[in-house]
C-alpha positions in Angstrom: 0.0 0.0 0.0 1.7 3.2 -1.2 1.4 6.2 1.1 3.2 9.5 1.2 6.7 9.0 2.7 6.2 12.0 5.0 3.1 10.5 6.6 4.8 7.4 7.8 5.6 7.0 11.5 9.2 8.0 12.6 9.9 4.4 13.6 9.3 3.2 10.1 12.2 1.1 8.7 14.2 2.6 5.9 16.3 1.2 3.1 18.6 3.6 1.3 20.0 2.9 -2.1 22.6 5.3 -3.4 23.3 5.5 -7.1 26.8 5.8 -8.5 25.6 8.6 -10.8 22.7 11.1 -10.8 19.5 10.1 -12.5 18.2 12.3 -15.3 14.8 14.0 -15.0 13.3 11.5 -17.4 14.8 8.6 -15.5 13.4 10.0 -12.2 9.9 10.2 -13.8 10.2 6.5 -14.9 11.6 5.5 -11.5 8.7 7.1 -9.7 6.3 5.2 -11.9 8.1 1.9 -11.2 8.3 2.6 -7.5 4.6 3.5 -7.4 3.7 0.2 -9.0 6.1 -1.9 -6.9 5.1 -0.4 -3.5 1.4 -0.5 -4.4 1.7 -4.2 -4.9 4.3 -5.0 -2.2 3.0 -7.5 0.3 4.1 -9.9 3.1 2.3 -13.2 3.1 -0.6 -11.6 1.3 -0.9 -8.6 3.6 -0.3 -5.0 2.3 2.9 -3.3 3.4 2.3 0.4 4.2 5.2 2.0 2.6 6.4 5.1 0.7 9.5 6.4 -0.9 11.4 9.6 -1.8 14.2 10.3 -4.2 16.8 12.7 -3.0 19.4 14.6 -4.9 18.6 12.7 -8.0 20.8 10.0 -6.6 19.2 8.3 -3.5 16.1 6.1 -3.4 14.8 5.8 0.1 12.0 3.3 0.8 10.3 3.3 4.2 8.0 0.7 5.7 5.5 1.1 8.6 6.3 -2.0 10.6 3.6 -1.2 13.1 1.1 -2.3 10.6 2.9 -5.3 9.0 6.5 -6.3 9.1 8.6 -7.2 6.0 9.3 -10.9 5.7 12.0 -12.8 4.0 9.9 -13.1 0.8 8.9 -9.4 0.8 12.5 -8.3 1.4 13.7 -10.6 -1.4 11.0 -9.0 -3.7 12.4 -5.5 -2.9 16.0 -6.6 -3.5 15.0 -8.1 -6.9 13.1 -4.9 -7.7 16.2 -2.8 -7.0 18.4 -5.2 -8.9 16.1 -4.8 -11.9 16.4 -1.0 -11.6 20.2 -1.5 -11.7 19.9 -3.3 -15.0 17.3 -1.0 -16.4 19.4 2.1 -15.8 22.9 0.7 -15.9 23.5 2.0 -12.4 24.9 0.6 -9.1 22.4 0.9 -6.2 23.5 -2.0 -3.9 27.2 -1.5 -3.3 27.6 -0.4 0.3 31.3 0.1 -0.1 31.0 3.5 -1.6 30.6 6.9 -0.1 28.5 9.9 -1.1 29.3 13.4 0.2 28.6 17.0 -0.5 30.9 19.3 -2.3 28.9 22.6 -2.1 25.6 21.8 -3.9 27.1 18.9 -5.7 26.8 15.3 -4.4 30.1 13.4 -5.1 30.4 9.6 -5.1 33.7 7.8 -4.4 34.8 4.3 -3.6 35.6 3.8 0.1 39.3 3.4 -0.8 39.2 6.7 -2.6 37.4 8.4 0.3 40.0 7.1 2.8 42.7 8.4 0.5 41.0 11.8 0.3 40.7 11.9 4.1 44.4 11.1 4.4 45.2 13.9 2.0 42.8 16.3 3.8 40.7 16.7 0.7 37.7 15.9 3.0 37.4 16.9 6.6 35.4 16.3 9.7 33.0 19.0 8.5 32.4 17.4 5.1 28.7 16.6 4.8 28.4 12.8 4.3 25.4 10.6 3.8 25.1 7.9 6.5 23.1 5.2 4.6 23.2 3.0 7.7 20.3 4.7 9.5 17.5 2.4 10.4 14.3 4.4 10.5 12.7 7.7 9.5 13.7 9.4 12.7 17.3 8.5 12.2 17.1 9.4 8.6 15.8 12.9 9.4 18.4 13.5 12.1 21.5 11.5 11.1 21.5 10.8 7.4 23.0 14.0 6.1 25.7 14.9 8.7 29.2 16.2 9.1 31.7 13.3 8.8 32.7 13.7 12.4 29.2 12.6 13.4 29.1 9.5 11.2 30.8 6.2 10.8 33.0 8.0 8.2 34.8 9.7 11.2 37.1 6.7 11.6 39.0 7.8 8.4 39.6 11.4 9.6 42.5 12.2 11.8 
């Protein structure tokens, strides 16, 4: 059951998929249509899953699920993973690799491998004040408070001296 992301409870589970490139406006329009269809039909053992999504910075797909109503099961999580994998194929984009880092450079969102980010930290090309995206947040409350934060307040801080 598709609902507005902003109406979901703060404890709703989130999954964040970061793309290795920005989506075009046309791709975003297509993505929204595909996400609408997938989430409208997403179920767990035949029960509707109350969920919503947002696309941020033309690069992040954030899906949220109200687990107070129905929890995701192995099959429903598998279905979402297969859906995301199909998007990767459709748009020739990487959405599932967690070993990459996105961060802000002014208004631009940059994307680097974890190794390149570590190297940049060592060379002081990024600092504790660099805004990073902490894709390890678990729910909407954490997403709102701790997703877009200075590197010093995220797991990225381990690379900064």
